[in-house]
C-alpha positions as CSV (number, residue, x, y, z in Angstrom):
1,M,-8.3,2.3,-13.8
2,A,-10.1,4.2,-11.1
3,T,-13.7,5.1,-11.5
4,K,-14.6,8.7,-12.3
5,E,-15.7,9.3,-8.7
6,D,-12.2,8.5,-7.4
7,I,-10.6,11.8,-8.5
8,L,-7.9,11.7,-5.9
9,E,-7.0,8.2,-6.9
10,Q,-6.7,9.3,-10.6
11,L,-4.5,12.2,-9.6
12,I,-2.3,9.9,-7.5
13,E,-2.1,7.5,-10.5
14,E,-1.0,10.4,-12.8
15,Y,1.6,11.5,-10.2
16,L,3.0,8.0,-9.8
17,T,3.1,7.4,-13.5
18,H,5.2,10.5,-14.0
19,K,7.6,9.1,-11.3
20,G,8.0,5.8,-13.1
21,Y,5.6,3.6,-11.0
22,F,3.3,0.9,-12.3
23,V,-0.1,1.3,-10.6
24,R,-3.0,-1.0,-9.5
25,H,-6.2,0.1,-7.8
26,N,-8.5,-1.3,-5.1
27,I,-6.6,-4.3,-4.0
28,K,-8.9,-6.1,-1.6
29,Y,-7.9,-7.9,1.6
30,L,-9.4,-9.5,4.6
31,P,-8.0,-10.9,7.9
32,R,-7.4,-14.7,7.8
33,K,-10.4,-16.7,9.0
34,D,-8.1,-18.7,11.4
35,H,-6.8,-15.6,13.1
36,P,-7.6,-15.9,16.8
37,D,-9.4,-12.5,16.8
38,F,-11.4,-13.1,13.6
39,V,-15.1,-12.3,14.1
40,S,-17.1,-13.5,11.1
41,N,-19.8,-10.8,11.3
42,Q,-17.2,-8.0,11.6
43,D,-14.3,-9.2,9.5
44,S,-16.0,-10.6,6.4
45,N,-16.2,-7.3,4.5
46,H,-13.1,-6.6,2.4
47,S,-11.0,-3.5,2.9
48,D,-8.8,-2.4,0.1
49,I,-5.6,-0.7,-0.7
50,D,-6.7,2.3,-2.9
51,V,-3.5,2.4,-4.9
52,L,-0.6,0.0,-4.9
53,A,2.4,1.1,-6.9
54,I,5.8,-0.3,-7.7
55,N,8.8,1.3,-9.4
56,P,11.3,-1.4,-10.6
57,L,14.1,1.2,-10.8
58,L,14.0,2.1,-7.1
59,E,15.3,0.3,-4.0
60,G,14.2,0.3,-0.4
61,P,10.8,1.4,0.9
62,S,10.2,3.9,-1.9
63,K,10.1,1.1,-4.5
64,V,6.6,0.1,-3.3
65,L,3.9,2.6,-2.2
66,A,0.7,1.4,-0.6
67,I,-1.7,4.4,-0.7
68,S,-4.9,5.1,1.1
69,C,-6.9,8.1,-0.3
70,K,-9.0,10.3,1.9
71,S,-10.4,13.2,-0.1
72,W,-12.3,14.8,2.8
73,Q,-13.2,18.4,1.8
74,S,-12.3,19.8,5.2
75,G,-8.8,18.3,5.0
76,F,-7.0,15.9,7.3
77,N,-6.0,16.9,10.9
78,P,-3.4,14.4,12.0
79,S,-3.7,15.3,15.8
80,F,-7.5,15.1,15.8
81,E,-7.7,11.9,13.8
82,L,-5.0,10.2,16.0
83,G,-6.6,11.4,19.2
84,C,-10.0,10.1,18.0
85,I,-8.4,6.7,17.3
86,R,-6.6,6.5,20.6
87,D,-9.7,7.7,22.5
88,K,-12.0,5.2,20.6
89,K,-14.3,8.0,19.4
90,I,-17.0,8.0,16.8
91,V,-16.2,10.2,13.8
92,R,-18.1,10.6,10.6
93,G,-20.7,8.2,11.9
94,R,-18.4,5.3,12.8
95,D,-15.6,4.3,15.1
96,A,-12.6,6.4,14.2
97,W,-10.2,3.4,13.8
98,R,-12.4,1.8,11.1
99,G,-11.0,4.2,8.4
100,F,-7.5,3.1,9.4
101,R,-7.9,-0.5,10.5
102,E,-4.7,-1.6,8.8
103,L,-2.8,0.8,11.1
104,V,-4.7,0.0,14.3
105,V,-6.1,-3.6,14.4
106,P,-3.4,-6.4,14.3
107,K,-5.5,-8.9,12.3
108,W,-6.1,-6.2,9.6
109,S,-2.4,-5.0,9.8
110,E,-1.3,-8.6,9.2
111,A,-3.7,-9.0,6.2
112,F,-2.6,-5.6,4.8
113,L,1.1,-6.5,5.0
114,K,0.5,-9.9,3.4
115,T,-1.4,-8.4,0.6
116,V,1.4,-5.9,-0.2
117,R,3.9,-8.8,-0.2
118,E,1.7,-11.0,-2.4
119,N,1.1,-8.3,-4.9
120,T,4.6,-6.8,-5.1
121,G,7.0,-9.3,-3.7
122,A,8.2,-6.6,-1.3
123,K,8.4,-6.6,2.5
124,D,9.6,-3.0,2.5
125,F,7.3,-0.3,1.3
126,T,6.0,3.2,2.2
127,Y,2.5,3.6,3.5
128,V,1.1,6.8,2.0
129,L,-2.1,8.6,3.1
130,A,-3.1,10.9,0.3
131,V,-5.4,13.7,1.4
132,A,-6.9,16.9,0.1
133,K,-4.9,19.0,2.6
134,V,-3.2,18.7,5.9
135,N,-4.5,20.8,8.8
136,G,-1.8,20.7,11.4
137,D,1.5,18.8,12.0
138,R,1.9,15.9,9.6
139,A,4.7,14.5,11.8
140,V,2.2,13.5,14.4
141,W,0.7,11.0,12.0
142,E,3.9,10.0,10.2
143,N,5.7,9.3,13.4
144,A,2.9,7.6,15.4
145,Q,4.7,4.6,17.0
146,E,1.6,2.3,17.1
147,F,1.3,2.8,13.3
148,S,5.0,2.1,12.8
149,R,4.7,-1.1,14.8
150,A,1.6,-2.2,12.9
151,L,3.5,-1.7,9.6
152,E,6.6,-3.5,10.8
153,G,8.6,-0.3,10.8
154,N,7.8,0.7,7.2
155,P,7.7,4.5,6.8
156,I,4.5,6.5,6.8
157,R,3.9,9.6,4.7
158,L,1.2,12.1,4.1
159,L,0.8,13.5,0.6
160,T,-1.5,16.4,-0.2
161,F,-3.4,17.2,-3.4
162,K,-1.5,20.5,-3.7
163,E,1.9,18.7,-3.5
164,V,0.8,16.3,-6.2
165,V,-0.5,19.0,-8.5
166,E,2.6,21.2,-8.0
167,E,4.8,18.3,-8.9
168,I,2.8,17.1,-11.9
169,L,2.1,20.5,-13.6
170,P,5.7,21.4,-14.6
171,S,6.3,18.0,-16.2
172,L,3.1,17.9,-18.3
173,G,4.0,18.3,-21.9
174,Q,2.0,17.7,-25.1
175,T,2.1,13.9,-24.8
176,I,-1.4,12.8,-23.7
177,A,-1.5,12.3,-20.0
178,A,-2.2,8.9,-18.5
179,T,-5.5,9.8,-16.8
180,E,-8.5,12.0,-17.3
181,V,-7.3,14.2,-14.4
182,G,-3.9,14.5,-16.0
183,R,-5.5,15.6,-19.3
184,I,-7.6,18.2,-17.4
185,L,-4.4,19.5,-15.8
186,Q,-2.8,19.7,-19.3
187,M,-5.7,21.8,-20.5
188,F,-5.3,24.2,-17.6
189,K,-1.6,24.5,-18.4
190,V,-1.9,25.0,-22.2
191,S,-4.8,27.5,-21.7
192,G,-2.8,29.6,-19.4
193,V,-5.1,29.2,-16.4
194,Q,-3.2,29.7,-13.2
195,L,-3.7,27.1,-10.5
């Protein structure tokens, strides 16, 4: 279960549970130590897949979702973020690529893909970036060729907080929701508060 601080992760879990997925959180991974580009003092801190989900009733890349959550209050600007990565800029106090190493650095991409396979048995999956909101054209991110190559052609999708809430709300009934966030949404719904 996500910690209370991971509100976007909890919302994503509620969303995925409603869609029939089984969910795990914070799946850690590292590049292999024998990778030719492995640098011990840079590559020894784990990264993690925030949410990994599998739906046994689906086929193809939508059966498995590997989700990274970025709940930045200002939202996510695909063109800006991609430009910063490509231009090797510093953003939020660190190299822009570091927040997306699995999409940018081959040794991390390899480790990410291996971790998805080991935990789900699937080579095909969808990479999802869950964000508070999208500022700009999501296709810039979803169709970035370097990301597609890094993920061996698996699809990339942006998912917003609003999209998730709008899909969850109508399906919430009186059965207790799977997460604390889901329960809060239930309370909004039954109390008549308009979101």
